[in-house]
Each structure stands twice: as structure tokens, then as C-alpha cells.
KOLMI-18807 format. One record per atom (N, C-alpha, C, CB): residue in one letter; atom name; x, y, z. Coordinates in pm, 1 decimal. Glycine has a CB too. Example, Ala and Ser with C-alpha at 12.3 -4.5 7.8 and 13.67 -1.06 7.14 Angstrom:
% KOLMI-18807
<paba aa="A" at="N" c1="1319.0" c2="-569.0" c3="780.0"/>
<paba aa="A" at="CA" c1="1230.0" c2="-450.0" c3="780.0"/>
<paba aa="A" at="C" c1="1320.0" c2="-330.0" c3="780.0"/>
<paba aa="A" at="CB" c1="1130.8" c2="-447.3" c3="904.6"/>
<paba aa="S" at="N" c1="1285.0" c2="-225.0" c3="708.0"/>
<paba aa="S" at="CA" c1="1367.0" c2="-106.0" c3="714.0"/>
<paba aa="S" at="C" c1="1290.0" c2="3.0" c3="787.0"/>
<paba aa="S" at="CB" c1="1408.4" c2="-59.8" c3="572.5"/>
***
This chain:
% KOLMI-18807
<paba aa="M" at="N" c1="-3362.4" c2="5663.0" c3="-2858.3"/>
<paba aa="M" at="CA" c1="-3388.8" c2="5635.2" c3="-2720.9"/>
<paba aa="M" at="C" c1="-3536.4" c2="5595.9" c3="-2707.2"/>
<paba aa="M" at="CB" c1="-3353.3" c2="5756.8" c3="-2632.4"/>
<paba aa="R" at="N" c1="-3563.6" c2="5489.1" c3="-2632.8"/>
<paba aa="R" at="CA" c1="-3700.5" c2="5444.4" c3="-2609.2"/>
<paba aa="R" at="C" c1="-3754.8" c2="5519.8" c3="-2488.8"/>
<paba aa="R" at="CB" c1="-3707.1" c2="5289.5" c3="-2586.7"/>
<paba aa="V" at="N" c1="-3875.7" c2="5572.3" c3="-2501.9"/>
<paba aa="V" at="CA" c1="-3931.7" c2="5659.9" c3="-2399.4"/>
<paba aa="V" at="C" c1="-4064.7" c2="5605.3" c3="-2349.6"/>
<paba aa="V" at="CB" c1="-3949.6" c2="5802.3" c3="-2453.9"/>
<paba aa="F" at="N" c1="-4083.4" c2="5612.9" c3="-2217.5"/>
<paba aa="F" at="CA" c1="-4210.3" c2="5573.9" c3="-2157.3"/>
<paba aa="F" at="C" c1="-4230.1" c2="5651.8" c3="-2028.6"/>
<paba aa="F" at="CB" c1="-4215.3" c2="5421.4" c3="-2130.6"/>
<paba aa="A" at="N" c1="-4355.8" c2="5662.7" c3="-1985.6"/>
<paba aa="A" at="CA" c1="-4388.9" c2="5723.6" c3="-1856.4"/>
<paba aa="A" at="C" c1="-4422.5" c2="5609.1" c3="-1761.7"/>
<paba aa="A" at="CB" c1="-4509.2" c2="5827.0" c3="-1868.2"/>
<paba aa="A" at="N" c1="-4371.1" c2="5616.0" c3="-1640.1"/>
<paba aa="A" at="CA" c1="-4389.9" c2="5505.6" c3="-1546.5"/>
<paba aa="A" at="C" c1="-4394.8" c2="5555.5" c3="-1403.0"/>
<paba aa="A" at="CB" c1="-4278.4" c2="5402.8" c3="-1562.4"/>
<paba aa="L" at="N" c1="-4451.5" c2="5472.6" c3="-1317.7"/>
<paba aa="L" at="CA" c1="-4450.0" c2="5497.0" c3="-1173.5"/>
<paba aa="L" at="C" c1="-4353.4" c2="5398.3" c3="-1109.9"/>
<paba aa="L" at="CB" c1="-4593.4" c2="5483.7" c3="-1111.5"/>
<paba aa="S" at="N" c1="-4266.9" c2="5448.6" c3="-1026.9"/>
<paba aa="S" at="CA" c1="-4178.6" c2="5360.6" c3="-949.9"/>
<paba aa="S" at="C" c1="-4261.5" c2="5292.8" c3="-841.7"/>
<paba aa="S" at="CB" c1="-4058.6" c2="5440.2" c3="-887.2"/>
<paba aa="L" at="N" c1="-4222.6" c2="5173.5" c3="-805.7"/>
<paba aa="L" at="CA" c1="-4292.4" c2="5101.5" c3="-699.1"/>
<paba aa="L" at="C" c1="-4240.0" c2="5146.7" c3="-563.0"/>
<paba aa="L" at="CB" c1="-4275.3" c2="4948.3" c3="-715.7"/>
<paba aa="P" at="N" c1="-4327.7" c2="5150.6" c3="-463.2"/>
<paba aa="P" at="CA" c1="-4279.7" c2="5182.6" c3="-328.5"/>
<paba aa="P" at="C" c1="-4173.5" c2="5081.0" c3="-284.7"/>
<paba aa="P" at="CB" c1="-4397.8" c2="5184.6" c3="-227.5"/>
<paba aa="E" at="N" c1="-4080.3" c2="5126.7" c3="-205.1"/>
<paba aa="E" at="CA" c1="-3971.8" c2="5039.8" c3="-159.5"/>
<paba aa="E" at="C" c1="-4028.2" c2="4914.1" c3="-93.3"/>
<paba aa="E" at="CB" c1="-3879.4" c2="5115.3" c3="-61.3"/>
<paba aa="G" at="N" c1="-3975.3" c2="4801.2" c3="-131.1"/>
<paba aa="G" at="CA" c1="-4016.2" c2="4673.8" c3="-73.2"/>
<paba aa="G" at="C" c1="-4130.2" c2="4604.3" c3="-146.5"/>
<paba aa="G" at="CB" c1="-4055.7" c2="4694.9" c3="67.3"/>
<paba aa="L" at="N" c1="-4207.1" c2="4676.6" c3="-229.1"/>
<paba aa="L" at="CA" c1="-4321.6" c2="4614.3" c3="-295.8"/>
<paba aa="L" at="C" c1="-4278.4" c2="4509.7" c3="-397.6"/>
<paba aa="L" at="CB" c1="-4406.4" c2="4720.3" c3="-364.2"/>
<paba aa="A" at="N" c1="-4178.2" c2="4541.7" c3="-477.6"/>
<paba aa="A" at="CA" c1="-4133.1" c2="4445.8" c3="-579.3"/>
<paba aa="A" at="C" c1="-4086.9" c2="4316.3" c3="-513.8"/>
<paba aa="A" at="CB" c1="-4019.2" c2="4505.9" c3="-664.3"/>
<paba aa="G" at="N" c1="-4012.3" c2="4327.7" c3="-405.5"/>
<paba aa="G" at="CA" c1="-3966.7" c2="4207.7" c3="-334.5"/>
<paba aa="G" at="C" c1="-4082.5" c2="4126.7" c3="-279.4"/>
<paba aa="G" at="CB" c1="-3873.1" c2="4245.9" c3="-221.5"/>
<paba aa="A" at="N" c1="-4187.9" c2="4195.3" c3="-235.8"/>
<paba aa="A" at="CA" c1="-4305.3" c2="4125.1" c3="-183.6"/>
<paba aa="A" at="C" c1="-4382.5" c2="4054.9" c3="-295.0"/>
<paba aa="A" at="CB" c1="-4397.2" c2="4222.8" c3="-110.1"/>
<paba aa="L" at="N" c1="-4378.4" c2="4109.5" c3="-416.2"/>
<paba aa="L" at="CA" c1="-4449.4" c2="4049.9" c3="-529.4"/>
<paba aa="L" at="C" c1="-4374.1" c2="3932.1" c3="-590.4"/>
<paba aa="L" at="CB" c1="-4473.9" c2="4154.6" c3="-635.5"/>
<paba aa="Q" at="N" c1="-4243.8" c2="3934.8" c3="-580.7"/>
<paba aa="Q" at="CA" c1="-4158.8" c2="3836.7" c3="-649.2"/>
<paba aa="Q" at="C" c1="-4194.4" c2="3690.7" c3="-621.1"/>
<paba aa="Q" at="CB" c1="-4017.0" c2="3859.7" c3="-610.7"/>
<paba aa="P" at="N" c1="-4221.0" c2="3650.1" c3="-496.4"/>
<paba aa="P" at="CA" c1="-4250.4" c2="3508.4" c3="-472.1"/>
<paba aa="P" at="C" c1="-4374.4" c2="3456.3" c3="-543.9"/>
<paba aa="P" at="CB" c1="-4266.7" c2="3486.0" c3="-326.1"/>
<paba aa="G" at="N" c1="-4468.2" c2="3542.0" c3="-577.1"/>
<paba aa="G" at="CA" c1="-4590.0" c2="3497.4" c3="-644.0"/>
<paba aa="G" at="C" c1="-4580.3" c2="3491.6" c3="-794.7"/>
<paba aa="G" at="CB" c1="-4701.4" c2="3586.0" c3="-607.1"/>
<paba aa="L" at="N" c1="-4466.7" c2="3528.3" c3="-849.4"/>
<paba aa="L" at="CA" c1="-4449.9" c2="3529.8" c3="-994.7"/>
<paba aa="L" at="C" c1="-4397.9" c2="3396.0" c3="-1045.7"/>
<paba aa="L" at="CB" c1="-4354.8" c2="3642.1" c3="-1036.2"/>
<paba aa="P" at="N" c1="-4433.1" c2="3362.0" c3="-1169.5"/>
<paba aa="P" at="CA" c1="-4380.8" c2="3236.9" c3="-1226.3"/>
<paba aa="P" at="C" c1="-4230.3" c2="3244.5" c3="-1248.5"/>
<paba aa="P" at="CB" c1="-4451.1" c2="3204.7" c3="-1358.7"/>
<paba aa="E" at="N" c1="-4168.2" c2="3130.5" c3="-1260.4"/>
<paba aa="E" at="CA" c1="-4024.5" c2="3121.9" c3="-1288.9"/>
<paba aa="E" at="C" c1="-3996.0" c2="3188.2" c3="-1423.5"/>
<paba aa="E" at="CB" c1="-3976.0" c2="2973.4" c3="-1289.3"/>
<paba aa="I" at="N" c1="-3889.3" c2="3265.2" c3="-1429.9"/>
<paba aa="I" at="CA" c1="-3851.8" c2="3332.5" c3="-1554.3"/>
<paba aa="I" at="C" c1="-3770.4" c2="3236.3" c3="-1640.0"/>
<paba aa="I" at="CB" c1="-3771.1" c2="3463.0" c3="-1525.7"/>
<paba aa="P" at="N" c1="-3812.1" c2="3215.0" c3="-1766.3"/>
<paba aa="P" at="CA" c1="-3737.2" c2="3123.9" c3="-1853.9"/>
<paba aa="P" at="C" c1="-3592.9" c2="3171.3" c3="-1872.3"/>
<paba aa="P" at="CB" c1="-3806.5" c2="3112.2" c3="-1991.1"/>
<paba aa="A" at="N" c1="-3503.8" c2="3077.7" c3="-1895.9"/>
<paba aa="A" at="CA" c1="-3360.5" c2="3107.5" c3="-1908.2"/>
<paba aa="A" at="C" c1="-3330.2" c2="3200.2" c3="-2025.7"/>
<paba aa="A" at="CB" c1="-3281.7" c2="2978.4" c3="-1923.7"/>
<paba aa="D" at="N" c1="-3413.9" c2="3197.2" c3="-2130.0"/>
<paba aa="D" at="CA" c1="-3386.4" c2="3280.5" c3="-2247.3"/>
<paba aa="D" at="C" c1="-3444.6" c2="3422.0" c3="-2235.8"/>
<paba aa="D" at="CB" c1="-3441.6" c2="3213.4" c3="-2371.0"/>
<paba aa="V" at="N" c1="-3499.9" c2="3456.2" c3="-2119.0"/>
<paba aa="V" at="CA" c1="-3556.7" c2="3589.8" c3="-2096.8"/>
<paba aa="V" at="C" c1="-3460.6" c2="3670.2" c3="-2010.5"/>
<paba aa="V" at="CB" c1="-3697.8" c2="3581.2" c3="-2029.5"/>
<paba aa="R" at="N" c1="-3432.1" c2="3791.9" c3="-2054.9"/>
<paba aa="R" at="CA" c1="-3344.1" c2="3879.8" c3="-1977.8"/>
<paba aa="R" at="C" c1="-3427.7" c2="3948.4" c3="-1870.4"/>
<paba aa="R" at="CB" c1="-3273.1" c2="3985.4" c3="-2070.1"/>
<paba aa="A" at="N" c1="-3400.9" c2="3918.3" c3="-1747.3"/>
<paba aa="A" at="CA" c1="-3476.1" c2="3975.8" c3="-1635.9"/>
<paba aa="A" at="C" c1="-3403.7" c2="4098.5" c3="-1582.5"/>
<paba aa="A" at="CB" c1="-3496.2" c2="3871.9" c3="-1523.6"/>
<paba aa="I" at="N" c1="-3480.3" c2="4192.9" c3="-1532.2"/>
<paba aa="I" at="CA" c1="-3419.9" c2="4309.0" c3="-1466.8"/>
<paba aa="I" at="C" c1="-3435.9" c2="4292.2" c3="-1316.5"/>
<paba aa="I" at="CB" c1="-3485.1" c2="4443.0" c3="-1515.8"/>
<paba aa="P" at="N" c1="-3350.0" c2="4352.8" c3="-1238.1"/>
<paba aa="P" at="CA" c1="-3361.1" c2="4340.8" c3="-1092.4"/>
<paba aa="P" at="C" c1="-3492.9" c2="4399.9" c3="-1042.6"/>
<paba aa="P" at="CB" c1="-3242.6" c2="4410.6" c3="-1023.5"/>
<paba aa="A" at="N" c1="-3548.1" c2="4341.1" c3="-938.7"/>
<paba aa="A" at="CA" c1="-3675.7" c2="4387.8" c3="-882.8"/>
<paba aa="A" at="C" c1="-3669.7" c2="4535.0" c3="-844.3"/>
<paba aa="A" at="CB" c1="-3713.9" c2="4304.0" c3="-760.8"/>
<paba aa="A" at="N" c1="-3554.9" c2="4584.8" c3="-807.2"/>
<paba aa="A" at="CA" c1="-3540.9" c2="4725.9" c3="-768.7"/>
<paba aa="A" at="C" c1="-3571.2" c2="4820.4" c3="-885.3"/>
<paba aa="A" at="CB" c1="-3399.5" c2="4752.2" c3="-716.3"/>
<paba aa="R" at="N" c1="-3567.4" c2="4770.0" c3="-1008.7"/>
<paba aa="R" at="CA" c1="-3595.1" c2="4854.0" c3="-1126.7"/>
<paba aa="R" at="C" c1="-3734.7" c2="4831.4" c3="-1182.8"/>
<paba aa="R" at="CB" c1="-3492.3" c2="4826.9" c3="-1235.4"/>
<paba aa="W" at="N" c1="-3817.5" c2="4748.2" c3="-1117.5"/>
<paba aa="W" at="CA" c1="-3953.3" c2="4724.5" c3="-1164.8"/>
<paba aa="W" at="C" c1="-4033.9" c2="4853.3" c3="-1152.3"/>
<paba aa="W" at="CB" c1="-4020.5" c2="4609.3" c3="-1085.3"/>
<paba aa="H" at="N" c1="-4132.7" c2="4869.2" c3="-1239.3"/>
<paba aa="H" at="CA" c1="-4216.5" c2="4988.9" c3="-1240.2"/>
<paba aa="H" at="C" c1="-4349.4" c2="4955.6" c3="-1307.5"/>
<paba aa="H" at="CB" c1="-4145.0" c2="5107.1" c3="-1313.2"/>
<paba aa="L" at="N" c1="-4443.9" c2="5045.8" c3="-1297.5"/>
<paba aa="L" at="CA" c1="-4570.2" c2="5034.2" c3="-1369.4"/>
<paba aa="L" at="C" c1="-4564.8" c2="5130.2" c3="-1487.5"/>
<paba aa="L" at="CB" c1="-4693.0" c2="5064.8" c3="-1276.1"/>
<paba aa="T" at="N" c1="-4568.9" c2="5076.9" c3="-1607.4"/>
<paba aa="T" at="CA" c1="-4564.9" c2="5161.1" c3="-1726.7"/>
<paba aa="T" at="C" c1="-4703.0" c2="5220.4" c3="-1749.5"/>
<paba aa="T" at="CB" c1="-4518.0" c2="5080.4" c3="-1851.2"/>
<paba aa="L" at="N" c1="-4709.3" c2="5352.8" c3="-1758.3"/>
<paba aa="L" at="CA" c1="-4835.0" c2="5423.0" c3="-1782.7"/>
<paba aa="L" at="C" c1="-4856.8" c2="5448.6" c3="-1931.0"/>
<paba aa="L" at="CB" c1="-4837.6" c2="5554.6" c3="-1706.7"/>
<paba aa="A" at="N" c1="-4750.2" c2="5478.2" c3="-2001.5"/>
<paba aa="A" at="CA" c1="-4758.7" c2="5504.0" c3="-2145.3"/>
<paba aa="A" at="C" c1="-4623.7" c2="5472.6" c3="-2207.8"/>
<paba aa="A" at="CB" c1="-4800.9" c2="5651.9" c3="-2174.5"/>
<paba aa="F" at="N" c1="-4627.7" c2="5410.8" c3="-2323.4"/>
<paba aa="F" at="CA" c1="-4505.8" c2="5380.1" c3="-2396.9"/>
<paba aa="F" at="C" c1="-4507.2" c2="5460.2" c3="-2525.5"/>
<paba aa="F" at="CB" c1="-4493.0" c2="5227.4" c3="-2425.8"/>
<paba aa="Y" at="N" c1="-4405.3" c2="5542.1" c3="-2548.2"/>
<paba aa="Y" at="CA" c1="-4401.0" c2="5631.2" c3="-2663.7"/>
<paba aa="Y" at="C" c1="-4310.1" c2="5580.7" c3="-2775.4"/>
<paba aa="Y" at="CB" c1="-4355.8" c2="5767.5" c3="-2620.4"/>
<paba aa="G" at="N" c1="-4230.8" c2="5479.7" c3="-2748.5"/>
<paba aa="G" at="CA" c1="-4141.8" c2="5426.1" c3="-2850.8"/>
<paba aa="G" at="C" c1="-4014.1" c2="5506.3" c3="-2863.1"/>
<paba aa="G" at="CB" c1="-4211.9" c2="5422.0" c3="-2983.8"/>
<paba aa="D" at="N" c1="-3955.9" c2="5503.7" c3="-2981.2"/>
<paba aa="D" at="CA" c1="-3831.4" c2="5575.9" c3="-3005.2"/>
<paba aa="D" at="C" c1="-3858.6" c2="5725.5" c3="-3015.0"/>
<paba aa="D" at="CB" c1="-3762.9" c2="5525.2" c3="-3133.6"/>
<paba aa="A" at="N" c1="-3773.1" c2="5804.6" c3="-2953.3"/>
<paba aa="A" at="CA" c1="-3790.5" c2="5950.1" c3="-2955.2"/>
<paba aa="A" at="C" c1="-3655.5" c2="6018.5" c3="-2970.4"/>
<paba aa="A" at="CB" c1="-3861.3" c2="5998.9" c3="-2826.5"/>
<paba aa="D" at="N" c1="-3656.5" c2="6125.5" c3="-3047.6"/>
<paba aa="D" at="CA" c1="-3535.9" c2="6207.7" c3="-3056.5"/>
<paba aa="D" at="C" c1="-3541.5" c2="6311.4" c3="-2943.8"/>
<paba aa="D" at="CB" c1="-3523.6" c2="6277.1" c3="-3198.0"/>
<paba aa="D" at="N" c1="-3439.2" c2="6393.9" c3="-2933.6"/>
<paba aa="D" at="CA" c1="-3432.4" c2="6492.7" c3="-2824.8"/>
<paba aa="D" at="C" c1="-3550.6" c2="6589.0" c3="-2825.9"/>
<paba aa="D" at="CB" c1="-3302.9" c2="6571.7" c3="-2834.3"/>
<paba aa="E" at="N" c1="-3592.6" c2="6632.9" c3="-2945.0"/>
<paba aa="E" at="CA" c1="-3703.8" c2="6728.1" c3="-2955.8"/>
<paba aa="E" at="C" c1="-3833.7" c2="6666.2" c3="-2904.1"/>
<paba aa="E" at="CB" c1="-3721.5" c2="6773.9" c3="-3101.8"/>
<paba aa="M" at="N" c1="-3862.2" c2="6543.0" c3="-2944.6"/>
<paba aa="M" at="CA" c1="-3982.8" c2="6475.8" c3="-2898.2"/>
<paba aa="M" at="C" c1="-3976.6" c2="6452.6" c3="-2747.2"/>
<paba aa="M" at="CB" c1="-4001.9" c2="6342.6" c3="-2972.1"/>
<paba aa="L" at="N" c1="-3859.6" c2="6416.7" c3="-2696.4"/>
<paba aa="L" at="CA" c1="-3843.4" c2="6393.7" c3="-2553.5"/>
<paba aa="L" at="C" c1="-3874.0" c2="6521.1" c3="-2475.0"/>
<paba aa="L" at="CB" c1="-3701.1" c2="6344.5" c3="-2522.7"/>
<paba aa="E" at="N" c1="-3822.9" c2="6634.4" c3="-2520.2"/>
<paba aa="E" at="CA" c1="-3850.3" c2="6761.4" c3="-2452.9"/>
<paba aa="E" at="C" c1="-3999.3" c2="6794.3" c3="-2454.8"/>
<paba aa="E" at="CB" c1="-3771.1" c2="6874.4" c3="-2518.6"/>
<paba aa="C" at="N" c1="-4065.6" c2="6769.8" c3="-2566.0"/>
<paba aa="C" at="CA" c1="-4209.6" c2="6793.7" c3="-2578.8"/>
<paba aa="C" at="C" c1="-4287.3" c2="6705.2" c3="-2480.6"/>
<paba aa="C" at="CB" c1="-4256.5" c2="6767.0" c3="-2724.2"/>
<paba aa="L" at="N" c1="-4252.7" c2="6577.9" c3="-2474.7"/>
<paba aa="L" at="CA" c1="-4319.6" c2="6485.5" c3="-2382.1"/>
<paba aa="L" at="C" c1="-4297.2" c2="6527.1" c3="-2237.4"/>
<paba aa="L" at="CB" c1="-4269.3" c2="6342.0" c3="-2403.6"/>
<paba aa="Q" at="N" c1="-4177.4" c2="6571.2" c3="-2204.1"/>
<paba aa="Q" at="CA" c1="-4148.3" c2="6614.8" c3="-2067.7"/>
<paba aa="Q" at="C" c1="-4233.3" c2="6735.5" c3="-2030.5"/>
<paba aa="Q" at="CB" c1="-3999.3" c2="6648.0" c3="-2052.4"/>
<paba aa="R" at="N" c1="-4247.2" c2="6832.6" c3="-2121.4"/>
<paba aa="R" at="CA" c1="-4329.6" c2="6950.8" c3="-2093.9"/>
<paba aa="R" at="C" c1="-4475.0" c2="6912.1" c3="-2071.7"/>
<paba aa="R" at="CB" c1="-4319.2" c2="7051.5" c3="-2209.0"/>
<paba aa="K" at="N" c1="-4528.0" c2="6824.1" c3="-2157.9"/>
<paba aa="K" at="CA" c1="-4668.0" c2="6780.2" c3="-2144.0"/>
<paba aa="K" at="C" c1="-4689.1" c2="6709.3" c3="-2010.5"/>
<paba aa="K" at="CB" c1="-4707.6" c2="6686.5" c3="-2260.8"/>
<paba aa="L" at="N" c1="-4598.3" c2="6621.3" c3="-1974.3"/>
<paba aa="L" at="CA" c1="-4611.3" c2="6547.4" c3="-1849.1"/>
<paba aa="L" at="C" c1="-4603.3" c2="6640.9" c3="-1729.0"/>
<paba aa="L" at="CB" c1="-4503.0" c2="6439.8" c3="-1839.3"/>
<paba aa="Q" at="N" c1="-4512.3" c2="6737.8" c3="-1733.4"/>
<paba aa="Q" at="CA" c1="-4500.5" c2="6834.0" c3="-1623.5"/>
<paba aa="Q" at="C" c1="-4628.1" c2="6916.3" c3="-1608.6"/>
<paba aa="Q" at="CB" c1="-4380.4" c2="6926.8" c3="-1646.2"/>
<paba aa="R" at="N" c1="-4689.4" c2="6957.6" c3="-1720.9"/>
<paba aa="R" at="CA" c1="-4815.5" c2="7032.0" c3="-1713.9"/>
<paba aa="R" at="C" c1="-4925.1" c2="6947.4" c3="-1651.5"/>
<paba aa="R" at="CB" c1="-4858.3" c2="7078.7" c3="-1853.4"/>
<paba aa="R" at="N" c1="-4935.2" c2="6823.0" c3="-1695.6"/>
<paba aa="R" at="CA" c1="-5041.1" c2="6735.5" c3="-1642.0"/>
<paba aa="R" at="C" c1="-5019.7" c2="6706.9" c3="-1493.7"/>
<paba aa="R" at="CB" c1="-5046.0" c2="6603.0" c3="-1720.2"/>
<paba aa="L" at="N" c1="-4896.9" c2="6680.6" c3="-1454.4"/>
<paba aa="L" at="CA" c1="-4869.8" c2="6655.7" c3="-1313.1"/>
<paba aa="L" at="C" c1="-4890.6" c2="6781.8" c3="-1230.0"/>
<paba aa="L" at="CB" c1="-4727.4" c2="6603.5" c3="-1294.8"/>
<paba aa="G" at="N" c1="-4862.6" c2="6897.4" c3="-1288.1"/>
<paba aa="G" at="CA" c1="-4882.5" c2="7023.4" c3="-1218.0"/>
<paba aa="G" at="C" c1="-5028.6" c2="7051.2" c3="-1186.9"/>
<paba aa="G" at="CB" c1="-4826.2" c2="7136.0" c3="-1299.1"/>
<paba aa="R" at="N" c1="-5120.0" c2="6996.1" c3="-1267.0"/>
<paba aa="R" at="CA" c1="-5263.1" c2="7014.8" c3="-1242.8"/>
<paba aa="R" at="C" c1="-5317.6" c2="6917.9" c3="-1138.8"/>
<paba aa="R" at="CB" c1="-5340.0" c2="6998.7" c3="-1372.1"/>
<paba aa="W" at="N" c1="-5244.0" c2="6812.4" c3="-1109.1"/>
<paba aa="W" at="CA" c1="-5291.0" c2="6710.2" c3="-1016.4"/>
<paba aa="W" at="C" c1="-5272.3" c2="6759.4" c3="-874.2"/>
<paba aa="W" at="CB" c1="-5216.5" c2="6576.5" c3="-1038.4"/>
<paba aa="S" at="N" c1="-5380.0" c2="6761.0" c3="-797.8"/>
<paba aa="S" at="CA" c1="-5371.9" c2="6810.0" c3="-660.6"/>
<paba aa="S" at="C" c1="-5412.5" c2="6703.7" c3="-560.0"/>
<paba aa="S" at="CB" c1="-5458.9" c2="6932.5" c3="-643.6"/>
<paba aa="G" at="N" c1="-5425.9" c2="6581.8" c3="-605.2"/>
<paba aa="G" at="CA" c1="-5467.7" c2="6474.0" c3="-516.8"/>
<paba aa="G" at="C" c1="-5356.5" c2="6428.5" c3="-424.6"/>
<paba aa="G" at="CB" c1="-5517.1" c2="6357.7" c3="-597.4"/>
<paba aa="G" at="N" c1="-5395.0" c2="6349.1" c3="-328.1"/>
<paba aa="G" at="CA" c1="-5297.0" c2="6289.1" c3="-238.9"/>
<paba aa="G" at="C" c1="-5244.9" c2="6161.8" c3="-302.8"/>
<paba aa="G" at="CB" c1="-5357.9" c2="6260.2" c3="-99.3"/>
<paba aa="G" at="N" c1="-5233.8" c2="6059.1" c3="-223.1"/>
<paba aa="G" at="CA" c1="-5188.3" c2="5930.9" c3="-274.6"/>
<paba aa="G" at="C" c1="-5291.6" c2="5869.4" c3="-367.3"/>
<paba aa="G" at="CB" c1="-5157.5" c2="5835.7" c3="-160.3"/>
<paba aa="I" at="N" c1="-5251.1" c2="5769.1" c3="-438.9"/>
<paba aa="I" at="CA" c1="-5342.1" c2="5698.2" c3="-528.3"/>
<paba aa="I" at="C" c1="-5346.1" c2="5551.3" c3="-487.8"/>
<paba aa="I" at="CB" c1="-5298.3" c2="5713.8" c3="-677.1"/>
<paba aa="R" at="N" c1="-5457.5" c2="5487.6" c3="-515.7"/>
<paba aa="R" at="CA" c1="-5471.8" c2="5344.2" c3="-492.2"/>
<paba aa="R" at="C" c1="-5467.4" c2="5275.1" c3="-627.7"/>
<paba aa="R" at="CB" c1="-5605.0" c2="5310.9" c3="-415.1"/>
<paba aa="V" at="N" c1="-5391.4" c2="5168.3" c3="-634.1"/>
<paba aa="V" at="CA" c1="-5376.2" c2="5094.6" c3="-759.2"/>
<paba aa="V" at="C" c1="-5403.4" c2="4947.9" c3="-731.5"/>
<paba aa="V" at="CB" c1="-5234.1" c2="5114.6" c3="-820.6"/>
<paba aa="R" at="N" c1="-5484.1" c2="4886.7" c3="-816.7"/>
<paba aa="R" at="CA" c1="-5506.1" c2="4742.0" c3="-808.2"/>
<paba aa="R" at="C" c1="-5447.0" c2="4678.9" c3="-933.1"/>
<paba aa="R" at="CB" c1="-5659.0" c2="4707.1" c3="-793.8"/>
<paba aa="V" at="N" c1="-5355.4" c2="4587.9" c3="-913.6"/>
<paba aa="V" at="CA" c1="-5288.2" c2="4522.0" c3="-1025.2"/>
<paba aa="V" at="C" c1="-5355.4" c2="4387.9" c3="-1047.8"/>
<paba aa="V" at="CB" c1="-5135.1" c2="4504.5" c3="-998.2"/>
<paba aa="S" at="N" c1="-5393.7" c2="4362.0" c3="-1174.3"/>
<paba aa="S" at="CA" c1="-5461.2" c2="4236.2" c3="-1202.1"/>
<paba aa="S" at="C" c1="-5408.0" c2="4172.4" c3="-1329.9"/>
<paba aa="S" at="CB" c1="-5611.7" c2="4258.1" c3="-1212.8"/>
<paba aa="G" at="N" c1="-5282.6" c2="4181.6" c3="-1350.1"/>
<paba aa="G" at="CA" c1="-5222.8" c2="4121.8" c3="-1468.6"/>
<paba aa="G" at="C" c1="-5085.1" c2="4182.4" c3="-1488.0"/>
<paba aa="G" at="CB" c1="-5311.9" c2="4143.5" c3="-1594.3"/>
<paba aa="G" at="N" c1="-5020.3" c2="4139.9" c3="-1586.5"/>
<paba aa="G" at="CA" c1="-4887.6" c2="4195.4" c3="-1609.9"/>
<paba aa="G" at="C" c1="-4834.0" c2="4147.8" c3="-1741.9"/>
<paba aa="G" at="CB" c1="-4792.0" c2="4157.8" c3="-1497.8"/>
<paba aa="G" at="N" c1="-4718.1" c2="4194.4" c3="-1770.4"/>
<paba aa="G" at="CA" c1="-4656.3" c2="4155.0" c3="-1895.0"/>
<paba aa="G" at="C" c1="-4510.6" c2="4192.3" c3="-1896.2"/>
<paba aa="G" at="CB" c1="-4727.4" c2="4217.7" c3="-2012.1"/>
<paba aa="A" at="N" c1="-4449.5" c2="4160.4" c3="-2002.2"/>
<paba aa="A" at="CA" c1="-4307.8" c2="4190.7" c3="-2019.4"/>
<paba aa="A" at="C" c1="-4282.4" c2="4216.9" c3="-2165.9"/>
<paba aa="A" at="CB" c1="-4217.9" c2="4075.3" c3="-1967.1"/>
<paba aa="F" at="N" c1="-4179.3" c2="4293.8" c3="-2193.2"/>
<paba aa="F" at="CA" c1="-4140.2" c2="4317.0" c3="-2332.0"/>
<paba aa="F" at="C" c1="-3991.7" c2="4335.2" c3="-2337.8"/>
<paba aa="F" at="CB" c1="-4212.2" c2="4439.0" c3="-2391.7"/>
***
């Protein structure tokens, strides 16, 4: 299983971004805008044990965060 940490986009943001993006080539498999996200970290292939370890670490880090909302400026992108 491929594992990554990501932030979901607020509702409607992906649709608002779509018109400014270049045309997707026919040989590229596109995902629906509703599934777009910002990848924070990509861990690659993981077995169940590694997945559980990553989940615990992420929960600890998020548990320490006491901030409100965050501001994000996007200035590039990619696909894989």
C-alpha cells in the first residue's frame, strides 16, 4: 500500500483552481477534482506495521498543534 500524509482542500477550492490549469494530456490518468489534495509527505510502500507507526507519529504531532487555521500559498504543482 502506498502511504502519504495530505491535507484535503476546502470544498469548492479544487473547482475554482481547475480553469487555470493546463489541459491534461490524453495519456495521463486524471483524478476527479473532489479527490485533489496537498501532499505533505510521501512515504512510499508500507506494510501494516509501518502504517500503524506512521499513524501514531502523525497523531502525536497533530495532538501538539494548538493553532487555529493555517494560511497556505501555492506556487507550483506536480503530478505523479
